[in-house]
C-alpha distance (Angstrom), angle and dihedral (degrees) to the residues before:
residue distance angle dihedral
M1 . . .
M2 3.79 . .
K3 3.80 89.3 .
K4 3.83 89.6 52.6
I5 3.82 91.0 51.9
Q6 3.80 91.9 45.0
W7 3.79 94.7 51.4
A8 3.78 93.9 41.5
I9 3.80 94.4 52.8
C10 3.83 92.9 40.1
L11 3.78 88.7 53.7
L12 3.80 93.5 45.5
I13 3.79 95.9 46.5
A14 3.81 91.3 44.2
A15 3.79 90.2 55.4
Q16 3.78 93.2 78.2
Q17 3.77 114.0 179.5
V18 3.79 94.0 -65.5
S19 3.78 111.4 -176.7
A20 3.79 100.4 -170.6
Q21 3.77 116.2 126.7
D22 3.79 127.1 -112.6
F23 3.83 114.0 -93.3
P24 3.84 92.5 9.3
G25 3.76 114.9 -150.1
F26 3.79 97.1 3.3
R27 3.82 91.9 67.2
T28 3.84 91.3 64.6
G29 3.79 95.9 61.1
N30 3.77 132.8 98.5
Y31 3.80 94.3 -129.0
T32 3.79 101.7 61.6
G33 3.80 91.7 114.9
V34 3.79 115.4 -169.0
N35 3.83 90.3 -8.8
G36 3.79 88.8 69.0
V37 3.81 89.7 73.0
F38 3.84 89.4 72.1
F39 3.82 91.4 58.7
N40 3.80 96.7 42.8
P41 3.84 122.6 -12.8
A42 3.83 89.6 -143.9
N43 3.82 89.6 66.5
I44 3.79 95.1 84.2
A45 3.82 94.0 61.8
D46 3.83 110.6 93.2
S47 3.80 87.3 7.5
R48 3.79 122.9 175.3
Y49 3.80 85.2 -123.0
R50 3.80 127.1 75.0
W51 3.78 87.1 -161.0
D52 3.78 134.3 -8.1
V53 3.82 135.9 -172.8
N54 3.78 124.2 -160.4
L55 3.79 111.7 -149.4
V56 3.83 97.8 -175.8
S57 3.80 135.3 -27.7
I58 3.80 126.7 -178.4
N59 3.78 131.4 -168.2
T60 3.82 123.9 178.8
L61 3.80 131.1 171.0
L62 3.80 136.2 -168.8
G63 3.80 126.3 172.9
N64 3.81 143.1 154.6
N65 3.79 145.7 -178.2
Q66 3.81 98.7 -122.6
A67 3.80 114.3 25.0
S68 3.81 117.0 74.9
F69 3.78 129.9 -147.5
R70 3.82 122.7 -150.2
L71 3.77 121.7 -170.8
K72 3.81 95.0 -143.5
D73 3.81 92.7 59.0
I74 3.82 99.3 22.5
G75 3.82 91.1 140.5
H76 3.79 90.4 61.8
T77 3.77 98.8 39.5
L78 3.81 92.1 50.1
N79 3.78 90.4 50.9
G80 3.79 111.8 118.0
D81 3.82 94.1 -127.3
S82 3.81 91.6 50.9
I83 3.81 93.0 50.6
K84 3.80 91.0 45.1
N85 3.81 94.0 50.4
Q86 3.81 92.9 49.7
V87 3.81 98.0 42.9
F88 3.81 99.2 39.6
G89 3.77 101.3 47.9
D90 3.77 128.5 141.7
K91 3.77 89.3 -88.0
A92 3.80 95.6 47.3
G93 3.78 111.3 142.7
E94 3.77 135.1 176.8
A95 3.78 117.4 -29.3
S96 3.80 125.7 -153.7
G97 3.77 128.9 168.0
N98 3.75 151.1 96.4
F99 3.77 144.0 -104.9
N100 3.79 119.9 -154.8
L101 3.77 137.3 -173.9
D102 3.80 121.6 -169.6
V103 3.82 121.5 -173.0
V104 3.80 116.8 -177.8
G105 3.80 111.4 -158.6
P106 3.80 131.4 -168.1
S107 3.82 107.8 -26.7
V108 3.78 134.2 163.2
M109 3.80 137.2 -159.2
F110 3.81 127.5 -171.0
N111 3.79 139.2 171.6
T112 3.78 124.0 -129.4
G113 3.76 115.3 -164.9
H114 3.77 122.9 -33.8
K115 3.81 104.6 -52.3
M116 3.77 109.1 28.0
A117 3.82 134.7 75.3
F118 3.80 132.7 176.8
A119 3.81 136.5 -165.0
L120 3.80 137.5 -170.8
T121 3.79 115.0 -161.9
T122 3.82 142.6 -178.5
R123 3.76 124.7 -160.5
A124 3.85 140.0 171.2
R125 3.81 118.4 -156.4
A126 3.77 138.5 -178.6
L127 3.79 124.9 -173.2
V128 3.79 127.4 -179.8
N129 3.80 123.6 -172.2
I130 3.77 134.2 -172.0
N131 3.76 123.4 -171.0
K132 3.83 126.8 -163.7
L133 3.81 96.4 -28.0
D134 3.82 113.1 170.7
G135 3.80 108.4 -113.9
K136 3.78 96.0 -148.4
L137 3.80 92.2 52.1
A138 3.82 89.9 49.2
K139 3.81 90.6 50.8
K140 3.78 90.9 54.9
L141 3.80 91.9 47.6
I142 3.82 87.5 55.2
D143 3.80 101.7 40.6
D144 3.80 99.8 24.1
Y145 3.81 94.7 -169.3
E146 3.74 132.4 23.2
N147 3.78 132.5 137.5
D148 3.78 95.8 -87.9
A149 3.78 113.4 176.0
S150 3.82 91.1 -168.2
L151 3.80 91.8 70.1
P152 2.97 134.7 133.4
Y153 3.78 90.7 64.5
T154 3.80 123.7 -178.4
L155 3.78 120.3 -135.8
N156 3.77 111.6 -155.2
S157 3.78 107.9 157.3
N158 3.75 121.9 167.3
N159 3.80 89.6 -177.1
N160 3.77 133.9 83.1
M161 3.79 110.7 -108.4
Q162 3.78 109.4 -149.5
L163 3.78 138.3 -177.6
S164 3.79 124.2 -177.0
G165 3.76 139.6 167.3
N166 3.80 130.0 -169.1
G167 3.81 130.2 -177.8
W168 3.78 125.0 -176.4
M169 3.80 147.7 152.5
E170 3.81 126.3 -124.4
F171 3.80 130.0 -155.5
G172 3.78 110.6 -171.2
A173 3.81 137.4 -170.0
S174 3.80 115.7 -166.3
V175 3.78 134.9 -171.7
A176 3.79 127.3 -175.0
R177 3.78 132.1 -178.5
I178 3.77 141.6 -177.0
L179 3.79 106.2 -109.9
V180 3.81 104.5 177.2
D181 3.78 130.6 22.2
K182 3.80 108.2 165.2
G183 3.80 118.9 143.6
P184 3.81 110.1 -58.6
H185 3.79 93.3 -10.9
F186 3.77 119.2 92.3
V187 3.82 127.4 172.7
K188 3.79 131.0 179.5
G189 3.79 131.1 178.0
G190 3.75 136.3 -165.0
I191 3.78 143.4 -177.2
T192 3.79 135.0 -162.6
L193 3.81 124.8 -158.5
K194 3.80 115.1 -160.5
Y195 3.76 134.8 -162.5
L196 3.80 107.6 -149.0
A197 3.78 125.3 -152.7
G198 3.80 113.5 -169.2
A199 3.81 114.8 -148.9
A200 3.80 99.8 -178.3
N201 3.79 143.7 -16.7
A202 3.78 124.6 -166.0
H203 3.80 129.6 173.3
I204 3.80 137.7 171.6
Y205 3.80 126.4 -174.8
L206 3.79 136.4 -175.2
N207 3.81 115.6 -163.4
Q208 3.81 124.6 -160.7
L209 3.81 94.0 -15.8
K210 3.81 115.2 -166.0
G211 3.80 126.1 174.6
T212 3.78 147.8 93.4
L213 3.81 129.9 -88.6
N214 3.78 114.6 -148.4
N215 3.83 142.5 165.1
D216 3.78 125.2 -106.5
A217 3.79 99.3 -157.8
I218 3.80 93.3 -174.7
Q219 3.82 95.6 55.9
D220 3.80 94.3 30.1
K221 3.81 90.7 -127.0
V222 3.79 139.8 121.1
Y223 3.77 117.7 -125.4
L224 3.79 138.6 -170.9
S225 3.82 120.0 -133.0
N226 3.81 137.7 177.6
A227 3.79 87.3 19.7
S228 3.79 132.0 162.1
G229 3.78 136.5 165.0
R230 3.79 139.8 97.3
I231 3.77 124.5 -79.6
G232 3.78 125.9 -169.5
V233 3.78 136.0 -180.0
G234 3.78 129.3 -167.9
F235 3.81 131.6 -177.1
A236 3.79 135.6 177.0
G237 3.72 133.9 169.4
A238 3.79 123.0 8.8
N239 3.79 123.6 12.4
V240 3.79 112.7 -92.9
D241 3.80 94.8 -144.1
D242 3.80 94.4 46.3
F243 3.79 103.3 36.2
K244 3.81 115.9 161.4
V245 3.81 130.7 -168.5
Q246 3.81 90.6 -117.8
D247 3.81 88.7 61.2
L248 3.81 87.0 74.8
T249 3.80 89.6 68.3
A250 3.83 98.4 41.9
F251 3.84 89.5 99.4
E252 3.82 92.4 -163.3
S253 3.82 91.2 138.0
T254 3.77 117.6 47.3
G255 3.76 142.7 172.6
F256 3.76 145.3 153.2
G257 3.76 131.6 -109.2
G258 3.74 144.1 162.0
D259 3.79 151.5 -169.1
I260 3.78 128.0 -137.8
G261 3.77 129.3 -170.5
F262 3.79 147.9 162.0
V263 3.81 133.9 -157.0
Y264 3.79 127.3 -159.4
E265 3.79 121.2 -163.4
F266 3.79 127.5 -168.0
R267 3.81 108.3 -149.3
P268 3.83 108.5 -177.8
Q269 3.84 91.7 172.7
H270 3.79 95.5 43.4
T271 3.80 95.1 135.4
A272 3.79 91.5 60.9
Y273 3.80 90.4 64.9
K274 3.80 99.3 47.1
Y275 3.76 127.5 102.6
N276 3.81 88.4 -166.9
D277 3.81 139.6 -25.7
S278 3.81 93.9 -63.4
L279 3.80 106.6 27.9
W280 3.79 131.0 63.5
R281 3.77 137.4 178.0
R282 3.77 106.9 -81.5
D283 3.82 95.7 -170.0
L284 3.84 92.8 72.1
N285 3.80 137.5 71.4
K286 3.77 103.9 -122.0
Y287 3.79 107.8 -178.8
K288 3.76 134.1 98.0
L289 3.81 91.9 -167.7
R290 3.78 129.0 21.5
V291 3.82 125.2 -172.0
G292 3.79 121.6 -172.7
I293 3.79 131.2 -174.5
A294 3.78 126.4 -177.8
I295 3.78 141.0 164.6
L296 3.78 108.1 -146.5
D297 3.81 132.9 -167.5
I298 3.78 100.2 20.7
G299 3.79 111.9 170.8
S300 3.80 143.6 44.8
I301 3.80 144.5 -114.2
K302 3.79 121.5 -122.1
Y303 3.80 112.0 -136.3
K304 3.79 129.1 -171.0
K305 3.79 107.6 -134.3
D306 3.78 116.4 -124.8
M307 3.82 100.4 -130.0
N308 3.81 92.9 -164.5
R309 3.81 90.9 59.1
S310 3.81 98.7 36.1
G311 3.78 134.8 74.7
A312 3.81 147.8 117.0
Y313 3.80 128.5 -120.1
D314 3.79 141.1 -177.8
M315 3.80 111.8 -128.6
H316 3.80 119.4 -137.1
V317 3.80 116.6 171.9
T318 3.80 100.1 165.4
G319 3.80 140.5 166.4
S320 3.79 114.2 -3.3
N321 3.84 93.4 -18.6
R322 3.77 118.8 124.6
F323 3.78 127.1 -159.7
Y324 3.80 109.2 -155.2
L325 3.81 111.9 -146.8
N326 3.80 91.6 -148.5
D327 3.77 89.7 67.2
L328 3.81 89.3 63.5
T329 3.81 100.5 38.1
S330 3.80 91.7 52.5
E331 3.82 88.3 65.3
D332 3.80 125.8 84.3
L333 3.81 113.6 -106.4
D334 3.80 90.2 -117.1
N335 3.82 89.5 58.7
Y336 3.79 97.3 52.7
N337 3.77 93.9 101.7
S338 3.81 91.5 52.1
F339 3.80 89.0 49.3
F340 3.81 92.9 54.3
K341 3.78 91.0 45.1
N342 3.82 91.5 52.0
H343 3.80 94.0 51.6
P344 3.83 103.8 60.1
Q345 3.81 90.6 157.9
F346 3.82 87.6 72.8
F347 3.80 105.0 21.4
S348 3.81 129.3 46.8
P349 3.84 117.0 -166.4
V350 3.79 115.5 -116.3
T351 3.78 119.4 -142.7
T352 3.80 109.4 -132.5
N353 3.76 134.7 177.8
A354 3.77 91.6 -129.4
D355 3.78 115.1 147.8
A356 3.76 124.1 -123.9
T357 3.81 88.3 -115.8
Y358 3.76 130.7 44.4
R359 3.80 137.4 178.9
V360 3.79 123.4 -121.7
S361 3.80 112.6 -154.9
L362 3.78 120.4 -134.8
P363 3.84 115.2 -117.0
T364 3.82 94.0 -92.0
T365 3.80 116.4 -161.6
L366 3.80 138.2 177.8
N367 3.80 110.5 -135.7
L368 3.79 125.9 -164.6
D369 3.79 125.6 176.9
V370 3.80 134.8 174.4
D371 3.82 119.1 -160.8
Y372 3.81 121.2 -167.3
H373 3.81 121.9 -166.1
V374 3.79 105.7 -141.0
S375 3.80 101.4 -179.0
N376 3.78 139.0 -43.2
G377 3.85 105.6 -21.4
F378 3.83 96.8 -16.5
Y379 3.81 120.4 110.8
L380 3.81 138.9 171.4
N381 3.81 120.0 -149.2
V382 3.80 129.7 -169.2
A383 3.81 119.3 -173.4
T384 3.77 139.6 172.4
Q385 3.78 131.8 -165.4
V386 3.83 120.0 -156.4
A387 3.82 118.8 -166.1
L388 3.78 113.8 -133.4
T389 3.84 99.3 175.9
K390 3.80 120.7 73.6
M391 3.78 133.3 -172.8
D392 3.83 98.1 -160.2
N393 3.81 94.0 112.2
K394 3.79 97.4 15.6
P395 3.80 108.9 56.0
Y396 3.81 92.2 -177.9
N397 3.81 93.3 63.6
S398 3.79 126.2 103.0
Q399 3.81 121.4 -133.4
Y400 3.77 144.2 176.0
Y401 3.79 124.4 -151.7
S402 3.77 132.3 -118.0
G403 3.78 119.6 -99.8
F404 3.81 149.1 157.9
T405 3.83 128.1 -127.4
F406 3.82 134.8 -175.1
V407 3.80 119.2 -165.2
P408 3.82 127.1 -176.4
R409 3.81 111.2 -170.1
F410 3.75 147.6 169.9
E411 3.78 119.3 -147.8
S412 3.78 140.2 170.2
R413 3.78 132.9 169.8
A414 3.80 92.2 -83.1
F415 3.79 104.8 28.4
G416 3.80 142.9 31.0
V417 3.78 137.2 178.1
F418 3.83 121.9 -168.0
V419 3.82 131.5 -172.1
P420 3.84 108.7 -162.4
V421 3.82 115.3 -165.9
N422 3.80 115.0 -169.1
Y423 3.82 131.0 -175.0
N424 3.76 125.0 -167.1
E425 3.78 136.8 159.7
L426 3.81 99.9 -105.0
T427 3.81 107.3 32.4
K428 3.83 93.1 30.7
L429 3.82 115.7 -161.0
N430 3.80 120.6 8.0
A431 3.79 129.2 172.2
G432 3.80 127.6 -168.7
L433 3.77 144.5 171.1
S434 3.79 132.2 -127.1
F435 3.82 131.0 -175.8
R436 3.78 135.2 -163.0
A437 3.79 119.2 -166.2
G438 3.77 114.5 173.8
P439 3.81 107.8 -57.6
V440 3.83 96.3 -9.9
F441 3.78 128.5 81.4
V442 3.79 128.8 178.3
G443 3.80 135.3 166.5
S444 3.76 153.6 122.0
G445 3.79 134.9 -126.0
S446 3.81 93.7 -141.2
V447 3.81 108.4 30.1
L448 3.86 95.3 106.6
T449 3.79 91.8 52.2
A450 3.81 90.5 48.4
L451 3.83 89.8 47.8
V452 3.81 97.8 54.1
G453 3.78 98.1 32.3
N454 3.80 142.0 -32.8
S455 3.79 122.4 -30.0
K456 3.76 125.1 -165.2
Q457 3.77 94.7 -150.8
A458 3.78 135.6 52.3
D459 3.78 121.4 -161.4
F460 3.76 137.1 157.8
H461 3.79 138.8 -177.4
I462 3.79 134.1 -174.0
G463 3.77 135.0 168.1
I464 3.77 148.1 156.7
H465 3.78 128.1 -145.7
V466 3.78 132.3 166.4
G467 3.77 126.8 -153.2
G468 3.78 149.7 146.8
L469 3.79 114.3 -99.8
Q470 3.78 120.1 -139.7
R471 3.78 114.8 -92.8
S472 3.77 130.6 -142.8
K473 3.82 108.5 -115.2
V474 3.77 94.4 -175.7
K475 3.79 119.0 112.6
N476 3.78 119.6 -108.8
S477 3.79 93.0 -104.2
H478 3.78 91.6 53.0
K479 3.79 91.3 43.7
K480 3.78 90.8 54.0
K481 3.77 90.9 48.3
N482 3.78 92.2 49.7
Q483 3.80 93.8 47.9
N484 3.79 91.8 49.0
S485 3.80 90.5 52.3
E486 3.80 94.7 53.3
P487 3.81 119.6 97.2
A488 3.80 114.5 -101.8
A489 3.81 95.1 -135.2
G490 3.75 100.4 32.9
N491 3.76 129.4 50.2
A492 3.79 93.7 -26.1
G493 3.75 93.7 94.5
I494 3.76 91.0 58.0
S495 3.79 92.3 67.1
R496 3.80 88.5 59.2
Q497 3.80 100.4 31.2
S498 3.80 101.6 38.8
């Protein structure tokens, strides 16, 4: 059990408030197929694909504000002891952040007619957040006892330390449509409705914790004395310590959610791409400037609280009493509530008006991106992600963090290369590289930083999708006419490149 606690807290602390986007780089392209619906549901309208099937796509991200990752010795830097020693040093302070895993399962997109597109998607997601957890306390929960010259250590937090984890499945149905097509102005919109199946929710919080950590050299243990504060635990769904794959499909906790988005394109050479007044070439990218806006992950999951595993307590370790941390960390997470209940000398139950059910919000974000077509297959993309869901007063919630990303790229119908550059408050500047070759895409938002120096985040994505690209139905004489009418330095190169 100690190894479980150690790895869980190492993972949580290491996931320091990273604000990079999912599938960095790849998400900005025009050949994302059905996967584009997750970034903006409007993307599938006027897609470069007639149809597209995602087989599997995976995105995972881990980052921190203290530990560093280097590509040349990644095996060592990703070692649990190495992360622990860097993150939980003598000067360790408050830790806040998230770890997320996103697995896109079998999904399909298809066009019907000229203006409409549809998609059906499946997705499994896990998101873990920590908020303002004291690093020294976390170190002692992991190591219990070691000869630590920095003890005694005073805990005097005025904040609410929080830890939460949420895992769920999504089944989505999307529709997108062209809304405006007048001269150079083109607008499309889309919406996704999602059925949500919650697998598990777990949260722990410590409010206004005061006390002193010290060594007991005789028993080789660390104890807490003169301590006060409020501690609460809440669990719903599958057991954390005995989680099984089949728990993902139990569907005991459900909810509904959605995404909505719009895309505007400025097409100064729109006439060069038209067969006639109402039909254009769908196999080409036609814009000089593209602006997208989307609100993603609207909705919540309704969980039924497990009363046997959930509760709130006031802590009172007074006088000469000592609360040994090892007594708690030797317990399974699912048994924490029973532990507090069985130690009334340290923990007094708090009567709350909490309902037997509660709703966990999805990590709602506002996403805005601007894509500029430089020339031929070269593009520049600027995007921002603004978090709209917070866990400050709701420790069971899931949340992402706000961030800013710049991505230069080159893409054609068969190939794409992307260079995402992300800046955020904790991990500072990170640069990565992503590739698309036919149906396969793979990349990382931090690999270049880790290659040339030390990176404070590690992320990776990979996927495979197969589809049928749009074809040009124009006759050769018309095609030649259209190509000759396109500007040499503007969108003309797209007709040859993409």
